[in-house]
C-alpha positions as CSV (number, residue, x, y, z in Angstrom):
1,P,-7.5,-20.9,-14.4
2,C,-9.2,-23.0,-17.0
3,P,-11.7,-22.3,-19.8
4,A,-15.3,-22.7,-19.1
5,P,-16.3,-26.2,-20.2
6,G,-18.8,-26.2,-22.9
7,S,-18.7,-22.4,-23.3
8,S,-19.4,-20.8,-26.7
9,G,-18.1,-17.6,-28.2
10,P,-20.1,-14.5,-28.7
11,G,-22.2,-14.1,-31.8
12,A,-25.7,-14.7,-33.3
13,A,-25.3,-18.4,-33.0
14,D,-25.3,-18.3,-29.2
15,P,-28.3,-20.1,-27.6
16,P,-30.9,-18.1,-25.7
17,V,-30.0,-16.9,-22.2
18,W,-32.3,-19.2,-20.4
19,R,-30.9,-22.2,-22.2
20,Q,-27.3,-21.1,-21.4
21,V,-28.3,-20.9,-17.7
22,L,-29.9,-24.3,-17.7
23,Q,-26.9,-25.8,-19.6
24,A,-24.5,-24.4,-17.0
25,W,-26.1,-26.8,-14.4
26,N,-25.9,-29.8,-16.7
27,V,-24.3,-32.1,-14.1
28,G,-23.5,-34.7,-16.6
29,E,-21.6,-32.3,-18.8
30,N,-19.9,-30.7,-15.8
31,L,-18.8,-34.2,-14.6
32,R,-17.3,-35.1,-18.0
33,G,-15.4,-31.8,-17.9
34,V,-13.7,-32.8,-14.7
35,G,-11.7,-35.5,-16.5
36,R,-11.3,-33.6,-19.8
37,R,-8.3,-31.4,-20.5
38,P,-9.3,-28.3,-22.4
39,A,-7.9,-28.0,-25.9
40,G,-4.6,-26.2,-26.0
41,A,-4.0,-26.6,-22.3
42,L,-0.4,-27.1,-21.1
43,G,-0.7,-30.6,-19.6
44,A,2.3,-30.5,-17.4
45,L,0.8,-27.7,-15.4
46,D,-2.0,-30.0,-14.4
47,G,0.4,-32.2,-12.6
48,L,2.0,-29.3,-10.8
49,R,-1.4,-28.0,-9.8
50,A,-2.6,-31.4,-8.5
51,L,0.6,-31.9,-6.5
52,A,0.3,-28.4,-5.0
53,V,-3.2,-28.9,-3.7
54,C,-2.5,-32.4,-2.4
55,W,0.6,-31.1,-0.6
56,V,-1.3,-28.3,1.0
57,V,-4.0,-30.7,2.3
58,V,-1.3,-33.1,3.6
59,Y,0.3,-30.1,5.4
60,H,-3.0,-29.3,7.1
61,C,-3.5,-33.0,8.0
62,M,-0.3,-32.6,10.1
63,V,-0.2,-29.0,11.5
64,T,-3.9,-28.8,12.5
65,W,-3.3,-31.3,15.2
66,M,-1.4,-28.5,17.0
67,G,-4.6,-26.5,17.2
68,L,-3.8,-22.9,18.2
69,G,-0.8,-23.9,20.3
70,S,2.8,-24.8,19.7
71,S,2.4,-28.5,20.6
72,G,0.1,-31.3,19.8
73,P,-1.6,-34.2,21.6
74,G,0.1,-37.5,22.7
75,N,3.4,-38.2,20.8
76,Y,2.8,-35.5,18.2
77,N,5.9,-33.5,19.2
78,E,8.1,-36.6,18.8
79,V,6.6,-37.4,15.4
80,H,6.9,-33.7,14.4
81,K,10.7,-34.0,14.6
82,L,11.1,-37.1,12.4
83,W,12.8,-36.6,9.1
84,I,10.1,-38.6,7.2
85,V,7.4,-36.1,8.0
86,Q,9.4,-32.9,7.2
87,P,8.1,-32.6,3.6
88,A,4.5,-32.8,5.0
89,L,5.4,-29.9,7.4
90,S,6.6,-27.9,4.3
91,G,3.2,-28.2,2.6
92,D,2.7,-24.5,2.8
93,L,5.1,-24.3,-0.1
94,G,2.3,-25.8,-2.2
95,V,0.8,-22.2,-2.2
96,D,4.1,-21.0,-3.7
97,I,3.5,-23.6,-6.5
98,F,0.1,-22.1,-7.0
99,F,1.6,-18.6,-7.3
100,V,4.2,-19.8,-9.9
101,L,1.4,-21.4,-11.9
102,S,-0.8,-18.3,-11.7
103,G,2.1,-16.1,-12.8
104,F,2.8,-18.4,-15.8
105,L,-0.9,-18.8,-16.9
106,I,-2.1,-15.3,-16.3
107,A,0.9,-13.8,-18.0
108,L,0.4,-16.2,-20.9
109,Q,-3.2,-14.9,-21.3
110,A,-2.0,-11.4,-21.3
111,V,0.8,-12.1,-23.8
112,R,-1.7,-13.8,-26.1
113,E,-4.0,-10.8,-25.9
114,L,-1.1,-8.6,-26.8
115,Q,-0.3,-10.8,-29.8
116,R,-4.0,-10.7,-30.9
117,A,-5.0,-7.1,-30.2
118,G,-1.7,-5.2,-29.6
119,K,-2.8,-4.3,-26.1
120,V,-4.2,-5.7,-22.8
121,N,-7.7,-4.5,-22.0
122,F,-7.2,-3.9,-18.3
123,W,-10.9,-4.0,-17.2
124,A,-11.8,-7.0,-19.4
125,F,-8.7,-8.8,-18.1
126,L,-9.6,-8.0,-14.5
127,F,-13.2,-8.9,-14.8
128,A,-12.4,-12.3,-16.3
129,R,-10.0,-13.0,-13.3
130,W,-12.6,-11.7,-10.8
131,W,-15.3,-13.9,-12.2
132,R,-13.1,-16.9,-12.2
133,I,-12.4,-16.5,-8.5
134,S,-15.3,-14.8,-6.9
135,P,-18.6,-16.7,-7.3
136,T,-17.0,-19.9,-6.1
137,Y,-15.1,-18.2,-3.3
138,Y,-18.0,-16.2,-1.9
139,L,-20.3,-19.3,-1.9
140,A,-17.6,-21.3,-0.2
141,I,-17.3,-18.7,2.5
142,G,-21.1,-18.9,3.0
143,L,-21.0,-22.7,3.2
144,V,-18.1,-22.8,5.7
145,V,-19.8,-20.2,7.9
146,A,-23.2,-21.9,7.6
147,V,-21.8,-25.2,9.1
148,D,-19.9,-23.1,11.7
149,L,-16.6,-24.9,10.9
150,Y,-14.2,-24.3,13.8
151,G,-16.6,-21.7,15.2
152,L,-16.0,-19.5,12.2
153,R,-19.5,-18.1,12.3
154,A,-18.5,-15.8,15.2
155,E,-15.2,-14.8,13.5
156,C,-16.6,-14.2,10.0
157,G,-19.0,-11.3,10.8
158,W,-19.2,-8.3,8.6
159,S,-16.4,-6.6,10.5
160,S,-14.1,-9.4,9.2
161,V,-15.5,-10.9,6.1
162,W,-15.3,-7.6,4.2
163,G,-11.6,-8.4,3.9
164,N,-12.4,-11.5,1.9
165,L,-14.9,-9.8,-0.3
166,L,-12.4,-7.1,-1.2
167,F,-9.4,-9.5,-1.3
168,V,-7.4,-7.8,1.4
169,N,-7.9,-10.6,4.1
170,N,-4.2,-11.5,3.8
171,M,-3.4,-8.1,5.5
172,Q,-5.8,-8.5,8.4
173,Q,-4.2,-9.3,11.8
174,H,-0.8,-8.5,10.4
175,G,0.0,-5.3,12.3
176,L,-0.8,-3.2,9.2
177,G,-3.9,-1.4,10.6
178,V,-6.4,-3.3,8.4
179,P,-9.4,-3.9,10.7
180,G,-11.1,-7.2,11.5
181,Q,-10.0,-10.8,12.1
182,I,-9.0,-13.1,9.3
183,C,-12.1,-15.1,8.1
184,M,-11.0,-18.5,6.9
185,T,-7.3,-18.0,7.5
186,W,-6.2,-20.4,4.7
187,T,-7.9,-18.2,2.1
188,W,-5.2,-15.4,2.5
189,S,-3.7,-16.7,-0.7
190,I,-6.9,-15.9,-2.7
191,G,-6.6,-12.2,-1.7
192,M,-3.0,-12.2,-2.8
193,E,-3.9,-13.8,-6.1
194,M,-6.3,-11.0,-6.9
195,Q,-3.6,-8.4,-5.9
196,F,-1.3,-10.1,-8.3
197,Y,-3.9,-9.9,-11.1
198,L,-4.2,-6.2,-10.6
199,L,-0.5,-5.8,-11.3
200,T,-0.1,-8.4,-14.1
201,P,-1.3,-6.2,-17.1
202,W,1.2,-3.5,-16.1
203,I,4.0,-5.9,-15.7
204,I,3.4,-7.5,-19.1
205,R,3.1,-4.1,-20.7
206,A,6.5,-3.1,-19.3
207,A,8.1,-6.5,-20.1
208,C,6.7,-7.0,-23.6
209,R,6.4,-5.1,-26.9
210,P,3.0,-4.6,-28.4
211,D,3.4,-7.8,-30.5
212,G,3.9,-9.8,-27.3
213,T,7.6,-10.5,-27.7
214,P,9.7,-9.8,-24.6
215,R,11.7,-6.6,-24.5
216,R,15.5,-6.8,-24.5
217,F,15.9,-6.4,-20.8
218,C,12.7,-7.9,-19.5
219,F,14.3,-10.8,-17.7
220,T,16.9,-8.5,-16.1
221,G,14.1,-6.2,-15.0
222,L,12.1,-9.1,-13.5
223,L,15.2,-10.3,-11.7
224,L,15.9,-6.8,-10.3
225,L,12.3,-6.4,-9.2
226,S,12.4,-9.8,-7.5
227,A,15.6,-8.8,-5.7
228,V,13.8,-5.8,-4.3
229,F,11.2,-8.1,-2.7
230,V,14.0,-10.2,-1.2
231,V,15.7,-7.1,0.2
232,V,12.4,-6.0,1.7
233,R,12.1,-9.4,3.4
234,A,15.6,-9.1,4.8
235,L,15.0,-5.6,6.1
236,M,11.7,-6.5,7.7
237,L,13.2,-9.6,9.4
238,A,16.1,-7.4,10.7
239,Y,14.2,-4.4,11.9
240,V,10.4,-5.2,12.2
241,H,10.1,-8.1,14.6
242,D,9.4,-8.7,18.3
243,G,10.9,-12.2,18.7
244,P,13.0,-14.9,16.9
245,G,10.3,-15.7,14.3
246,A,9.2,-13.7,11.2
247,P,7.2,-10.6,11.9
248,P,3.5,-10.7,10.8
249,Q,4.1,-7.8,8.5
250,M,6.5,-10.1,6.5
251,T,4.2,-13.1,6.1
252,N,1.7,-13.6,3.4
253,V,1.7,-10.1,2.0
254,L,2.3,-8.8,-1.5
255,W,5.6,-6.9,-0.8
256,T,7.3,-10.0,0.5
257,R,5.8,-12.8,-1.7
258,A,5.5,-11.3,-5.2
259,H,8.9,-12.5,-6.3
260,V,7.4,-16.0,-6.4
261,Y,4.7,-14.9,-8.8
262,L,7.3,-13.0,-10.9
263,A,9.2,-16.3,-11.3
264,G,6.1,-17.7,-13.0
265,I,5.9,-14.7,-15.3
266,A,9.5,-15.1,-16.3
267,A,8.9,-18.8,-17.0
268,C,6.0,-17.9,-19.2
269,L,8.0,-15.3,-21.2
270,A,10.8,-17.8,-21.7
271,Y,8.2,-20.4,-22.8
272,T,6.8,-18.0,-25.5
273,Q,10.3,-17.6,-26.9
274,A,11.4,-21.2,-26.6
275,A,13.1,-22.7,-29.7
276,P,11.4,-25.6,-31.5
277,L,12.5,-29.0,-30.3
278,T,13.7,-29.8,-33.8
279,Q,16.3,-27.0,-33.6
280,E,19.8,-28.2,-32.8
281,V,21.4,-26.7,-29.7
282,G,25.0,-26.6,-28.7
283,L,26.8,-28.7,-26.2
284,W,27.0,-25.9,-23.7
285,V,23.3,-25.2,-23.9
286,R,22.6,-28.9,-23.2
287,F,25.0,-28.8,-20.3
288,A,23.5,-25.7,-18.8
289,R,20.0,-27.2,-19.1
290,R,21.1,-30.4,-17.3
291,G,22.8,-28.3,-14.7
292,G,19.7,-26.3,-14.2
293,D,17.7,-29.5,-13.8
294,L,20.0,-30.7,-11.1
295,V,20.2,-27.5,-9.2
296,C,16.5,-26.8,-9.2
297,T,15.7,-30.4,-8.2
298,A,18.1,-30.1,-5.3
299,L,16.5,-26.8,-4.3
300,I,13.0,-28.3,-4.3
301,V,14.0,-31.4,-2.3
302,G,16.2,-29.5,0.1
303,I,13.7,-26.8,0.9
304,A,10.9,-29.4,1.2
305,F,12.9,-31.1,4.0
306,A,14.3,-27.9,5.6
307,G,11.2,-25.8,5.4
308,N,10.9,-22.0,4.9
309,G,12.2,-21.1,8.3
310,M,8.9,-19.8,9.6
311,N,8.2,-22.9,11.9
312,L,10.7,-22.6,14.8
313,S,10.0,-26.1,16.0
314,R,11.4,-27.7,12.9
315,P,14.7,-29.6,13.2
316,V,16.6,-27.1,11.1
317,A,15.5,-24.3,13.4
318,L,16.4,-26.3,16.5
319,L,19.7,-27.7,15.4
320,A,21.3,-25.2,12.9
321,P,22.7,-21.8,13.8
322,R,20.2,-19.0,13.9
323,W,21.6,-17.4,10.8
324,V,20.7,-20.5,8.8
325,N,17.0,-20.2,9.8
326,S,17.1,-16.5,9.1
327,L,18.5,-17.2,5.6
328,L,15.7,-19.6,5.0
329,M,13.1,-17.0,6.0
330,V,14.5,-14.5,3.5
331,T,15.4,-16.7,0.5
332,S,13.8,-20.1,0.6
333,Q,10.4,-19.2,-0.9
334,G,12.0,-17.3,-3.7
335,L,14.5,-20.0,-4.5
336,F,11.7,-22.6,-4.4
337,G,9.6,-20.5,-6.7
338,V,12.5,-20.2,-9.2
339,A,13.0,-23.9,-9.1
340,V,9.3,-24.7,-9.7
341,A,9.2,-22.1,-12.5
342,W,12.3,-23.7,-14.1
343,W,10.5,-27.1,-14.2
344,A,7.3,-25.5,-15.4
345,Y,9.2,-24.0,-18.3
346,R,11.2,-27.2,-19.1
347,S,8.1,-29.5,-18.9
348,C,5.9,-27.1,-21.0
349,T,8.5,-26.9,-23.8
350,A,8.9,-30.7,-23.6
351,Q,12.6,-30.3,-23.2
352,A,12.5,-32.6,-20.3
353,S,10.4,-35.3,-21.9
354,T,10.2,-37.7,-18.9
355,V,9.0,-35.0,-16.5
356,S,6.6,-33.7,-19.2
357,R,5.0,-37.1,-19.5
358,V,4.8,-37.6,-15.7
359,L,3.3,-34.2,-15.0
360,G,1.0,-34.3,-18.1
361,A,-0.4,-37.8,-17.3
362,P,-4.2,-38.0,-17.5
363,L,-4.5,-39.1,-13.9
364,W,-3.7,-35.5,-12.7
365,V,-6.5,-33.9,-14.7
366,P,-9.4,-34.5,-12.3
367,L,-7.3,-33.4,-9.3
368,A,-6.3,-30.2,-11.2
369,R,-9.8,-29.4,-12.2
370,L,-11.0,-29.8,-8.6
371,S,-8.0,-28.0,-7.0
372,Y,-9.7,-24.7,-6.4
373,S,-12.8,-26.2,-4.7
374,A,-10.6,-28.6,-2.8
375,Y,-8.4,-25.7,-1.5
376,L,-11.4,-23.7,-0.4
377,L,-13.4,-26.4,1.3
378,Q,-10.6,-28.8,2.5
379,F,-11.5,-28.3,6.2
380,L,-15.0,-29.5,5.7
381,A,-13.3,-32.9,5.3
382,V,-10.3,-32.4,7.6
383,A,-12.1,-31.2,10.7
384,P,-14.8,-33.9,11.1
385,I,-12.4,-36.7,10.4
386,Q,-9.8,-35.3,12.8
387,Q,-12.4,-35.1,15.5
388,H,-13.2,-38.8,15.3
389,W,-9.7,-40.2,14.6
390,K,-7.2,-40.1,17.4
391,V,-3.9,-40.5,15.6
392,F,-1.3,-39.3,18.1
393,R,-1.2,-41.2,21.5
394,S,1.3,-40.9,24.4
395,G,3.7,-43.9,24.5
396,A,2.7,-45.2,21.1
397,S,5.3,-46.5,18.7
398,L,6.5,-43.6,16.4
399,S,6.6,-45.8,13.3
400,L,3.1,-47.1,13.9
401,T,1.9,-43.5,14.5
402,V,3.4,-42.3,11.3
403,L,1.7,-45.2,9.4
404,E,-1.7,-44.3,11.0
405,W,-1.2,-40.6,10.2
406,M,-0.5,-41.6,6.6
407,L,-3.8,-43.6,6.5
408,F,-5.6,-40.7,8.1
409,T,-4.1,-38.4,5.4
410,M,-5.1,-40.7,2.5
411,V,-8.7,-41.0,3.8
412,T,-8.8,-37.2,4.3
413,L,-7.5,-36.5,0.8
414,F,-10.3,-38.8,-0.6
415,A,-12.9,-36.9,1.5
416,V,-11.5,-33.5,0.4
417,F,-11.8,-34.3,-3.3
418,T,-15.2,-35.8,-2.8
419,V,-16.5,-32.6,-1.2
420,A,-14.7,-30.7,-3.9
421,L,-16.3,-32.7,-6.7
422,V,-19.8,-32.0,-5.4
423,F,-19.1,-28.3,-5.0
424,H,-17.4,-28.1,-8.4
425,L,-20.4,-29.7,-10.2
426,L,-22.9,-27.4,-8.5
427,V,-21.1,-24.2,-8.1
428,E,-17.6,-23.8,-9.7
429,A,-18.3,-25.4,-13.1
430,P,-21.6,-23.6,-13.6
431,S,-20.0,-20.3,-12.8
432,L,-17.3,-20.9,-15.4
433,R,-19.8,-21.8,-18.0
434,L,-21.7,-18.6,-17.3
435,R,-18.7,-16.4,-17.6
436,Q,-19.2,-15.5,-21.2
437,L,-22.8,-14.8,-20.6
438,V,-22.2,-12.4,-17.7
439,T,-19.2,-10.6,-19.4
440,P,-20.2,-7.2,-20.9
441,K,-20.1,-7.4,-24.6
442,I,-17.4,-4.7,-24.9
443,W,-15.1,-7.0,-22.8
444,R,-15.8,-10.3,-24.6
445,R,-12.9,-11.9,-26.3
């Protein structure tokens, strides 16, 4: 989430409505906003957001070669098992980074509203989040269906697309009785984001006092609630499955993924209470921080190579005992979310100065501003390039194939962000700039 570039607050000085509408489509101003970090923004989160969307696109540049089957063309299966491509195959963890960032930023908005007004206006909060997501999302669906990407026009009829419009598409085709096919399968996370937003005001009210400070046992409560979601994952894996993999009722649903979002909320609450950098801390505190840095870095790297256990063709699933893969299915996403949340907290408080400078570097700003449009429309670039670029060939050298795949991925990333830039300038940025105008006066902040 980001403030609408060029938006103004409510009041008599606001320009006429027609002028605000015209200004929303000022392409020059929208373009300048792409490279401009909003005042007061936490720069380190831009780096995390940019890395997350790039990782997701890289992941799709690898796994889409499998199509709807379990194997790919040519020497894909051999390349698939190489250690060097394992982080690319774990790119679905980029969505977990998004969840941590959402938990952090949305909770921060709620806490600041508590500090300002002593309460969170649920409907105003929800409308702001809905408007941030929906116009861009709905128009992206229309565009993808219009070009009939992957034949989605037939799959995204009214019997299916209603799930996207009501943000329950992550529960379609999951054995939960929700009717319809999944329209634009990769947008399941958008539905879950909105479900998180519905719960956030209540979580913040329970975790914080009216002045916005965390209650005494708020972190313990968040930890226990997260443990409940992990237990649910374990129970569903043990008792609700029809094969060696994870059951559909366990994947991409609120009751098995919310602990990642809660990690972001916990990081936010810790950030709001962080001591000033000028304050001296004891030796044991410094030692604990360094230990946390090492453990969380090891978790991120290890899980990036091992995966989350869902892909049974990964080396860990093939070589390790079955219980190891089951353990990954149950715990890996939560541990990864905690590790990312730790680094979000450390970098936003500037306690880890080197990481803060790297993640807060200006080069990440445009990628972060375009991340939402890039996520929604990535396949408008991936699909046509993939159709005209034969990367995996039988009998070809594995090293040369990996190099060609890397080139394919870099070209595709460039194309994805080019498509995202156009869509951002014409759709996403104008919708953000119109948010204040369309918000009912009683909900304006």
